[in-house]
N, C-alpha and C positions, 0 to 999 in steps of 0.2 A: 549572706547578704541576698535579700530578696529583690527581684526586679518588678518594676510595675509592668502592667500589660503592654503599653506601647514600646517601652525599652526592650522587652523580650521579642516583640513582633519585629522591630527594627534590626535586632542582632539576627534573627532567623532570615530576614529578608536579605541582608548583606551576605550571609553564608550562602544562601540560595543562589543570588547573583554570582558569586565567585565560582561555585561549583558549576553553574551553566556556562560561564565563560570558559572554565578549564575544559568542559566537555566539547565546547565548540572548537577550541583550540587543538585538541587532541583528535577529535573525530572528523572534523570537517576542513581544518586548515584555514578557516576564513579569518578575516581580520578581527581580533578579539582584543588586541592590546598585549597579548602574550606572544613570545617568540617561540616557533616551533623548531626544535633542534633537528636537522637533517640526520639521517642515519649515515653511518660509515659504509654501508653496502654500496659497492660500486663507486667509492670515492675517487679511485685512481683515474676514472675517465670523465669525471666531473670538472676538471680544471678549466680555466685558471682558477686559483685559489686566492684567499684573502677577500676582504669585503669589496675591493675594487678591481679584483682580478690581476693584480701586479705580480703574482708567483704563478708561473705557468705549469710546473710539474710538482709531484710530491718530493722527488729528489731536491728541487730548489727549495722546497719548504723547509726541509731538514738541513739546510746549508746555513751554517752560523754566520756566514758573510752577509746574510740578508739583513742583519741588524746594524750594519755599518752605514755611515752616511755616504760613502763612495760606491755602495752597491748599485749595479745596474740591473733593474727589475727585468725579469725574463718574460713576463706578461705585459699587461697594460701599462703604458708610461703616460703620464698626464703631458699635455702639450707644452713644449718649452722645458721640460725637465728630462735630463739624460741620466741622472743619478739620483739616488735617495734611499734611505733606510726602509726596509719593510718590517715594521714592528709586528710583534704578535706573541703568540704562545712560545715559550723557550722549551717546551718538552721535546726531547730527542735531539737537541742540538749539541749536546755533550757526549752523545754516543760515539764510539769508534766507527770507523768506515764500514766494517763488517756488520756491526749491529744495525747501523742505519739501512744498509742494503737489506737485512733481513726484515726489518720493520716495513720497508716499502714493499717487499715482496709478500709480506703477510697481508698488508693493506690490499694488495691487487687480488687476494684469494676471497675477499669479502663480496 
């Protein structure tokens, strides 16, 4: 299938724009519409965690109780709320106590 000249230019223009936005996101961290994922380096001292700061420590993050409705958040609590589930990724919640401690200690080495 052959493209006419304007279709080819539009396709190249779109690809160039995407590459430019990706470059900005990766190199400058400026607002580009892309989310720049932070490194795990130093994650242990960057708490509180979760998008709203409701989990104070890594140990609390790996506590399966945080998914229950009667959980008392260890970090930020919204005004008027005493309890509430802190949903999020479930990775690490089914580990035994020793493995969770080892995982937290590993994250502290980064």
